[in-house]
N, C-alpha and C positions, 0 to 999 in steps of 0.2 A: 361665121356666126357672130364674132365679135364686132365686125364692121356693120352688120345689120342692126345690132343692138345700139351702136353709136349713132347710126342714122336715125333710128326711132327716137332716141333721146334728143337729138338735135331738132327733129321735127316737132316734138312735143314742146321743147323750149320755145321754138318759133311761134307756135300756136298760142302759148301763154303770153308771150310778148305782144302779139297782135291783139289779143283780148285786153291786155292791160292798156295798150295805146287807145283802143276804142273807148274803154271806160274813162280814161283820163280826158279824152275829147268831150265826152258827155258831161263830165263834171266841170269842164272849163266853161260851160254855159253856152253851148252851141245854139244858134238861132233855130227854133222849130220850123220856121218858114223855109229854112235850108237853102239859101241862095242869095244871089245878087239881085236887087230889085230892077225892074224894067226902068231904064233911064228916062223913058218917055211917060212914066206913070206919075211923075211929080209935076205939079201938085195933083193930088188924087181927087177925082170927081166920081164918087160912088153913088149908085142909085139903090143899093141894097146894103143894109148894115151887116158887117162881118167883124164882130168884136174880137180883138186880140189884146193881150196884156204885155206891155213892154217891160224890160228889165228896170226901167226908170219909174215903174209904178203907175204909169199912165195907161188908161184903156184907150186904144185907137179904134175908132168906129168903122173905118174903111179897110180893115184887114192888114195883111202883111206889107203891101205897098205903102200904106199910110204910115205905118211904124218905120219902115225903112227910109221914107222921105224925111222923117223927123230924126233920123239917126239912132233909132232905138232897136235893140235886139229883142225879139219876141220870145217870151218865156212860156206862154201858154195861150191856148185858144179860149175865147170868152173874156169877160170883164175881169179886171184885177180885183182881188179881195180888198175889202175896206182896210185891212191891216197893213197892206203894202201899197196903198194908193198914194201917189204923189200930191203935190199942191194943186196940180191941174189934172184932175182924175179922168176926164174924158176929152179927147181931141178928135177932130175929124171933120 
């Protein structure tokens, strides 16, 4: 009986640790595009606009590959807000 209780407590602790790690990763500012860019995508030649906002405050018009080619982590899909726009607000 006591061993079963200890196992349950250990599993519960493990679950909370994993949830905490996941939350910390999200707060660390993970790239919403979630991955390594295609090495053959640079420079980007897009035919359809796909706006993404980089952590640098720049709106990239050719999507995730465009931001990655410029070394920017993507923080949201769509244009950057005027309040966080950098000096070069649209690239692409």
